[in-house]
FIKOLTI-952213 format. One record per residue: x, y, z of N, C-alpha, C in turn. Coordinates in steps of 0.1 Angstrom, whole numbers, padded with zeros to 4 digits, always signed. Example, Ala and Ser with C-alpha at 12.3 -4.5 7.8 and 13.67 -1.06 7.14 Angstrom:
+0132-0057+0078+0123-0045+0078+0132-0033+0078;+0128-0022+0071+0137-0011+0071+0129+0000+0079;
! end
This chain:
+1286+0809+0465+1278+0821+0461+1286+0834+0464;+1287+0843+0455+1293+0856+0459+1285+0866+0459;+1288+0876+0467+1281+0888+0467+1292+0900+0467;+1287+0911+0466+1296+0923+0467+1306+0924+0478;+1301+0917+0490+1307+0916+0502+1315+0903+0505;+1315+0895+0493+1323+0883+0493+1314+0871+0495;+1321+0859+0499+1313+0846+0499+1303+0847+0511;+1295+0838+0512+1283+0838+0523+1291+0837+0535;+1303+0830+0539+1307+0829+0551+1315+0841+0554;+1321+0848+0545+1326+0862+0547+1315+0872+0551;+1303+0872+0543+1293+0880+0546+1288+0878+0561;+1287+0864+0564+1283+0863+0579+1292+0868+0589;+1306+0867+0586+1315+0873+0595+1315+0888+0595;+1313+0894+0583+1312+0909+0583+1300+0913+0590;+1289+0905+0590+1277+0908+0596+1278+0909+0611;+1284+0897+0617+1286+0897+0631+1295+0908+0637;+1305+0912+0628+1314+0923+0631+1309+0937+0629;+1296+0937+0624+1290+0951+0621+1296+0959+0610;+1301+0950+0599+1307+0957+0587+1298+0957+0575;+1287+0955+0578+1277+0956+0566+1266+0967+0570;+1265+0976+0562+1254+0987+0565+1241+0980+0561;+1231+0986+0568+1216+0982+0565+1213+0984+0551;+1217+0995+0545+1213+0997+0531+1217+0987+0521;+1229+0980+0524+1235+0969+0518+1227+0956+0517;+1217+0954+0527+1212+0941+0528+1202+0937+0516;+1194+0947+0511+1187+0945+0499+1197+0940+0487;+1207+0947+0484+1217+0943+0474+1222+0929+0476;+1227+0925+0486+1232+0912+0490+1221+0902+0487;+1209+0904+0492+1198+0895+0488+1196+0893+0473;+1196+0904+0466+1194+0904+0453+1206+0896+0446;+1218+0898+0449+1230+0891+0445+1228+0875+0447;+1221+0872+0459+1219+0858+0462+1207+0852+0453;+1199+0860+0452+1186+0856+0442+1193+0853+0427;+1201+0862+0423+1207+0861+0410+1216+0848+0409;+1223+0846+0421+1231+0834+0421+1223+0820+0421;+1210+0820+0425+1203+0807+0424+1193+0804+0435;+1197+0806+0447+1188+0804+0458+1176+0814+0458;+1164+0808+0460+1152+0816+0458+1143+0812+0471;+1142+0820+0479+1134+0818+0491+1124+0830+0494;+1113+0828+0501+1105+0841+0503+1112+0853+0510;+1120+0847+0519+1128+0857+0528+1137+0866+0519;+1145+0859+0509+1154+0866+0500+1146+0876+0492;+1134+0872+0487+1127+0881+0478+1122+0893+0486;+1117+0891+0498+1113+0902+0506+1124+0911+0511;+1135+0907+0514+1146+0916+0517+1152+0922+0505;+1152+0916+0494+1156+0922+0482+1148+0933+0477;+1135+0932+0481+1124+0943+0478+1123+0955+0488;+1131+0954+0499+1132+0965+0508+1137+0978+0503;+1129+0990+0504+1134+1001+0499+1142+1009+0510;+1137+1008+0522+1145+1015+0532+1148+1007+0542;+1158+0997+0541+1161+0989+0550+1166+0994+0564;+1163+0988+0575+1168+0992+0588+1172+0979+0595;+1181+0981+0604+1187+0969+0610+1177+0963+0619;+1166+0971+0624+1156+0966+0634+1146+0957+0626;+1143+0962+0613+1133+0952+0604+1140+0943+0595;+1151+0948+0588+1157+0940+0578+1169+0929+0584;+1173+0934+0597+1184+0926+0601+1179+0912+0606;+1167+0910+0611+1162+0898+0614+1159+0888+0602;+1155+0896+0592+1153+0888+0578+1167+0883+0573;+1178+0891+0575+1191+0887+0569+1195+0876+0577;+1193+0876+0589+1198+0864+0597+1190+0852+0593;+1176+0852+0592+1169+0842+0588+1175+0836+0574;+1179+0844+0566+1185+0839+0554+1196+0830+0556;+1206+0834+0564+1217+0824+0567+1211+0812+0570;+1202+0810+0578+1197+0797+0583+1190+0790+0571;+1182+0798+0563+1177+0792+0551+1188+0785+0541;+1199+0792+0541+1208+0787+0531+1220+0779+0537;+1217+0775+0551+1227+0765+0557+1240+0773+0560;+1241+0785+0564+1252+0793+0566+1253+0794+0580;+1264+0789+0588+1265+0791+0603+1270+0805+0605;+1264+0811+0613+1267+0826+0617+1278+0824+0629;+1289+0828+0626+1300+0826+0636+1300+0834+0648;+1306+0831+0659+1308+0839+0670+1317+0851+0666;+1319+0861+0675+1328+0872+0672+1342+0867+0671;+1347+0858+0679+1361+0854+0676+1362+0848+0662;+1355+0838+0658+1355+0832+0646+1354+0841+0635;+1345+0851+0636+1342+0862+0627+1354+0869+0623;+1361+0872+0635+1374+0881+0634+1384+0873+0626;+1385+0860+0629+1396+0852+0622+1392+0851+0606;+1379+0850+0602+1375+0847+0589+1379+0861+0582;+1376+0871+0588+1377+0885+0581+1392+0886+0579;+1400+0883+0590+1414+0885+0590+1420+0877+0580;+1416+0865+0577+1422+0855+0567+1418+0861+0553;+1407+0868+0552+1403+0874+0539+1413+0885+0536;+1416+0893+0546+1426+0904+0544+1440+0897+0541;+1443+0887+0548+1455+0881+0545+1456+0876+0532;+1447+0871+0527+1447+0865+0513+1446+0877+0502;+1442+0888+0505+1443+0900+0497+1458+0905+0498;+1464+0904+0508+1478+0908+0510+1487+0900+0500;+1484+0886+0502+1491+0877+0494+1489+0878+0478;+1477+0881+0475+1475+0883+0461+1477+0897+0454;+1481+0906+0465+1484+0919+0461+1472+0929+0457;+1460+0925+0460+1449+0934+0458+1448+0943+0470;+1455+0942+0481+1456+0950+0491+1470+0953+0496;+1475+0963+0499+1489+0966+0502+1491+0959+0516;+1503+0956+0518+1508+0949+0530+1502+0957+0541;+1507+0969+0542+1505+0979+0553+1490+0980+0555;+1482+0984+0544+1468+0985+0546+1461+0973+0550;+1464+0961+0546+1460+0949+0551+1461+0947+0565;+1474+0950+0569+1478+0947+0584+1471+0958+0593;+1468+0970+0588+1462+0980+0596+1446+0974+0599;+1440+0969+0587+1427+0962+0587+1427+0951+0599;+1437+0943+0598+1437+0932+0607+1441+0936+0621;+1447+0948+0622+1450+0954+0636+1437+0959+0641;+1429+0964+0633+1416+0968+0638+1408+0958+0644;+1407+0947+0637+1401+0934+0640+1407+0930+0654;+1419+0930+0657+1425+0926+0668+1421+0935+0680;+1419+0947+0677+1414+0957+0689+1400+0955+0693;+1391+0951+0682+1377+0951+0684+1372+0938+0689;+1380+0927+0686+1376+0913+0691+1385+0907+0701;+1380+0906+0712+1388+0901+0724+1395+0887+0721;+1407+0885+0725+1414+0871+0724+1420+0868+0712;+1422+0877+0702+1427+0873+0690+1443+0876+0688;+1448+0882+0700+1462+0887+0698+1472+0877+0696;+1471+0864+0699+1481+0856+0694+1480+0852+0681;+1469+0852+0674+1469+0849+0658+1470+0862+0651;+1468+0872+0656+1469+0885+0648+1481+0894+0652;+1487+0891+0662+1498+0898+0667+1510+0902+0658;+1513+0893+0649+1524+0897+0639+1520+0908+0630;+1507+0909+0626+1503+0918+0618+1503+0934+0626;+1499+0932+0639+1500+0944+0647+1515+0949+0649;+1524+0940+0652+1537+0944+0652+1542+0949+0640;+1541+0944+0628+1547+0949+0616+1540+0961+0611;+1527+0963+0613+1520+0976+0610+1524+0986+0620;+1527+0985+0632+1534+0994+0641+1548+0998+0638;+1555+0988+0634+1569+0990+0629+1568+0999+0617;+1559+0996+0607+1560+1004+0594+1556+1017+0597;+1547+1019+0607+1543+1033+0611+1555+1042+0617;+1565+1035+0623+1576+1041+0629+1588+1041+0620;+1587+1034+0608+1599+1033+0599+1604+1047+0595;+1617+1048+0595+1623+1061+0591+1629+1060+0577;+1629+1050+0570+1634+1050+0556+1627+1039+0548;+1627+1041+0534+1620+1031+0525+1625+1016+0528;+1638+1016+0531+1643+1002+0534+1636+0996+0546;+1635+1004+0556+1626+0998+0568+1612+0995+0564;+1606+1003+0556+1593+0999+0553+1592+0987+0544;+1601+0985+0536+1602+0973+0527+1603+0961+0536;+1611+0962+0546+1613+0951+0556+1601+0948+0563;+1594+0959+0567+1582+0956+0575+1571+0950+0565;+1569+0955+0552+1561+0949+0543+1564+0934+0540;+1577+0930+0539+1581+0917+0539+1576+0909+0551;+1578+0914+0564+1573+0908+0575+1557+0906+0575;+1550+0915+0569+1537+0914+0569+1533+0903+0559;+1538+0903+0546+1536+0893+0537+1538+0879+0543;+1550+0877+0549+1552+0864+0556+1542+0860+0567;+1538+0870+0574+1529+0867+0584+1514+0862+0578;+1512+0869+0567+1500+0866+0558+1500+0852+0553;+1512+0849+0546+1513+0834+0540+1512+0824+0553;+1518+0827+0565+1517+0817+0576+1502+0817+0581;+1496+0828+0583+1482+0828+0588+1473+0823+0579;+1474+0826+0566+1465+0821+0556+1465+0805+0555;+1476+0799+0559+1478+0784+0558+1472+0777+0570;+1467+0785+0580+1463+0779+0593+1447+0778+0591;+1441+0769+0598+1426+0767+0597+1420+0773+0609;
! end
């Protein structure tokens, strides 16, 4: 099932990392209703006119349970989101540098992910200090190689 924020696993990861605004919760619930599952909680959240984290957040979390989606811990959520960015780097829907910057942000926000995400941080910082187009291309190649390697891990 897809929503405008991605698959349910990606939505759960973004939720844990605080990357989903409260006003998006009814849209996500509506997307899920259109995709097939139908629960009272989904209907209630889809009908929210002024969603707040205080009221709509618990409903949103209840939906994950109803749909059998495990809500990841911070570390796992960071890896799930980083892999999504790596996939976008690979398929070209996100530039290598922009993708690496997004992954760098995850590495800064989520403790303990430096070993897995370190190559993206390295190449993004090298890109920022590059003095020529050739150096930028070398950094982009390094980012793409890191993305391919990272996307292949579980």
